[in-house]
N, C-alpha and C positions, 0 to 999 in steps of 0.2 A: 824893601826886597820885590823883584821882579816876580811876575805871577808863576808859578812853579807848572811845570807841565808835566814832569814824570818823576816820581819816587819808586825805588823797586824796595820790598819788603822780602824778609826772606830768614835765612839762617846766615846771615852777616857777610862780611869780608873775611875769607881763610888766607891764612899764611901756607903757602905750600913751598914742602920740600920736595925738590924731584931729583929721582935717583935713575939713570938711565944705566945699562950694562956698559963698561967701558968708558964711562965719562965722570967728570968732577960732579958730585951732589952739589945742588944748585937750593939754597935755602931763602925763605922769606919772598916767595914769589906771590902776589897777591893773586886770587881767585874767590870761586865761589859766584852763586847765580848773582848775586848783588853787584859785584863789582862788573861782570859781565854785561848783566842787563843796561848796567847805566851808560857802560861805554859804548853798547852798541846805539844806545839812544842819543848820545853827548856826539857820536860820527858825524852828525846831520846838522847841528848847530853850532858851526863854526863861529858864528856871529852873537849867538844867542846862550851861550853854554851855560850862564847861571839859570836857566830856567829848569834845567836838571838837577836835583836833590841827590846827595848820595850820603845818605845817614847811616852809621853804623857803629856797635860798640867796641871800643878795644880794649884789650886788657893790659896791665902793666908792661908788658915786654913789647908792644905793639912798635914796629920802627919807624922812626921818624922820616928816613929815607923814603917808605911809602906813602906816609901822609904826602910828604913835599912829591911824590911822584903824581897824586890824586890832585893835588893844588895846581899842576901844572894842564891840568883838563879846565882849570878854572870855571868848572860847577860850583853851585852852591853846598857846602859842605855842613855838615854837623857830625861830630865826631865826640861820643860820651865816654870819657875812659875809665875802667873798673879797675882800682889799683889791687883788688883782692883776687881777682881773677889772672888766669895767663890768657893770652890772645888764641882764637881759635886756629890749629895748625892742623893739617894732615899732611900724609906722605903719597907722594905719586910715584907709580913704578912705570917704568919704560923700557920695551924689548928693544934689545941692542942692534937686532936684524933690519926691522922696519921702523923704529921710533914709534911702533904702535903702543899707545899708551893701555896696562893691560892690568892696573889696581890700585885702588884711593884706601886709604886706611886714616882713620880719625886718631890724631894724638892729645886732640884735648875736644873740650865740650864745644857745641855751637853757642853763640852770641846774637841770637836774634833781637830784634827789633821790633816792636808790636806797634798797634795804632794808639795803645795807651800811651807809649812813648813819646809820641807825637801832640800829647794833648796842650802843652803850652806853645805849640808854635803852629798857631791858626793856619799861616800861609802854606806850611806843609800839609795841615788836614784838609785845604780846598786845592790841592793839587788835581789837574786834570786828568791826569793817570795813575796808575797803580800796578803795578807787577806785584804777582804773589807767586811765591814758590814754598807749598806744604800740602799737608794733609787736607781733608774734605773737613774733618773737623778744625780745623785752623781756619780752612776759607770762612766756614760759616760765624766762626766766632770775630775774626778780623772784621768782615765785610760788615757785618750787623752793629758792631763796633763804630766803624768809620761812617757809617750813613749817620750814625746816632750823634755822632761829635760833629761832623759835616754842619747838621740842622744846629748844632747849639751853638758854634762858632762864626757861622753865616752871620755877615754884617752887608751893610748897601756897598762896603766897598768889595767884598768880595764875594764871586758866585758860588752859589748853594745848588749848581747844577750838577744833573748825574754824571760821574766820571766815569772813565774808560778804565773797565778792569779786567784784568789779563791774570790767567792762572795756569800756572806750571804746576804740576802735580809731581809730588814727593814719589820717586820711583817704588820705594818701599812699599807705599801705602797701596799701589796698584794692583790688587788682587781679586778675583772672582768674588770674595765674601765681600768687597768693599763696593764692588760694580754701583747697587743701586744708592748708598751713600754720597758717590760721585754726581751719580746722574742727578739727585735731588741738587747737591750743593751748584752744581753747573747753571742753576737758574739764578745763583745771584750776582754771577759776573755776565761780563760780553765775549769774552772770547776764554775758550777753554783751549789748551795746548799740551796734549802728552806727546812724546815723539812716539814712532812707530812701537817700538820693543815695549814702551809702558802701556801703550793702547791694548796689546796684545795679551800682556799680563791680566788685564781684568777679566779676558775670556779665555784664559789657560792656553793660551796657543803658542808654541814655540816653532811656527812654522818657517821657513823661507820666505824670504820678503815678497809680495804679491799683492800689487795695488787692488787687486778687488777685494782682500780680504780686508786692508786696510778701510777701503770704502765702506764696506760692510758693517763692520765692527763702529767706525763714527757716525755712519747713520744711528746707530741706538741712541746717541745723546743728543744728535740734532730732532729726533723725532719728539723724543721726550723734551725738549725746548731749552736752549741755551740764552739765560737773561732772561731779565724780570718779563719780557714780551715774549719769549720763545725765539726771536730771531738772532739770536747771536751768533757767531762763528766758531765752528771746530778748526783749529790748525794742528794739522800733524805734522809734525817736524821729523823727516826721513832721512838725514845725512845727506849723504851721496845723491840719492834717489828724488833730492827734493822735497816738497812740503804737498799737503792735501789741505784745499779751503773746502769748507762745506758750511752751506747754512740752508734753514728754510727756503729762501728765495736765491742761490746760489747753486746750483749742481756739482757735483764733484769736478774738483779743477784743481789740477797740479801744475805745482810751478818748480822748474829746475834750479838746482844748486847752482852757484855763480860756477863752483869748478867741478869738475869730474872727479869721481873718488880717485882715480887713479893720476890724477893730475901730478907733476911735481912742485906742485907750489904749495899743496895740503901738506904740512909738517904735521897738525895737532889738533882736531878736534874740539879741544877741554874749550868749553864754554862757548861754543860757537852757536849752539840752540839757544841758549839765555839770552845772546847777542843779536841775535835773529829777534826775538820779540823786543829788544829795546828798541831796534830799528823798525821793526812792525809797529809798534805803539805811535812814533812819530811819523811814520807813513800815513798810517790812519788818521792821525790829527790832521796831516796836510792836506790829504785827498778825500778823506771820507769811503774809501774803496779798499776793499780786502784784499783784491788782485795788486792794485798798487802797493800796499802795506805791504803785502809780501815780497814786492821787488825790491823795496827797503829792506826789509828782514834777510834776503839773502845776500845783499852785500854786506849789512854788518857783518852776517856770520862769515863770508871771506875773507874779513880782515883779521879774525880771530885766528882762522886757518893757517896763516902764513908764519907762524913760529910759535914756539913754545913760550906760553906765558902772553905777554901782552904786546898789543902793537905800538909800535914809537910815532909819534908825531912830531915834525918840523911846522916851524911860523904860524901864524894865527891868523885868524878871520879868513877871507877870501882865499888869502894863499898857504893855509893850513894843509899841509900833506900828513897822510896815513901811511906808512911802510912806504914811502916816497910817491902815493898816489892822492889825486883829488878826491875825495869820496863823491860827489854831485858828479866827476866826469865817469867813475865806476858804475855808477846808478844808470847813465845815460848808454854805455857800453850793454849793460845788463838787459835794458829797455828794447836796445835796439836789436839784441840778439834774440829776443824773446817778447816780440811786438804782441 
């Protein structure tokens, strides 16, 4: 098996039932943070797709067509099927007037994958990067377990160096009473990335979007220290307003989104934030620079915005095109637009 560059862990792969007023209901649309973060990374690796691992639990009713879709990405894949449980399913509602997503309802329980589930797969445990989605308690447990397992499974052939750890917090856990717990937990990861609304929830804010407020609130985490040495990065994803990058060595830096919020190319934002982080992680591995990583992230997010569900791919290797466009060419366009 080739060395694994990234694994996304969280609440697993979800199957969405999409209901839009005046349109036919669409079922079994794959979604969830694991799906989108994995694809965000995969976009940039057309010649090395198997360096991204997609690991998830599937219920007895998980569609074979979705498995085949994932196989088409040529990623390293491990699916554990549980015949005693239904797959994770959700109901997504859209408004007829503007196609904006207006609600999500869980129909079944999530089927998360934990570090313990990777115990029999040393190559997975030794991945160069992990995307986590969850609460502060989850992070404390999973990261501690990960570092212990990596030490136990390290060999002469597998590096046990510190992986890149990126944490996307669970929105419902972002509350004033959990702020200090999150401040402590960010010391375990290299990148902490709430969206701007989740960040505001820590401080009880419901103000209109304001960059200065976002920077002031993000500074709380930067001052406390992100990562084991305190020099990790705060990445606040702010949809059409771009993203904020901050660390002890990087002053507040805003990177624009690929599309303006009012662009006709923006169909649905679902999964864009997760995909941003998948792309960001590959970009940081490639360059070692947070600003460059954000370029990758914004490009990854842009492909998720262009449709309801997942972008389509044709070709393979250097000729691969997603939604009709070469990913590296789009990255070049973004860099030229925002040098």
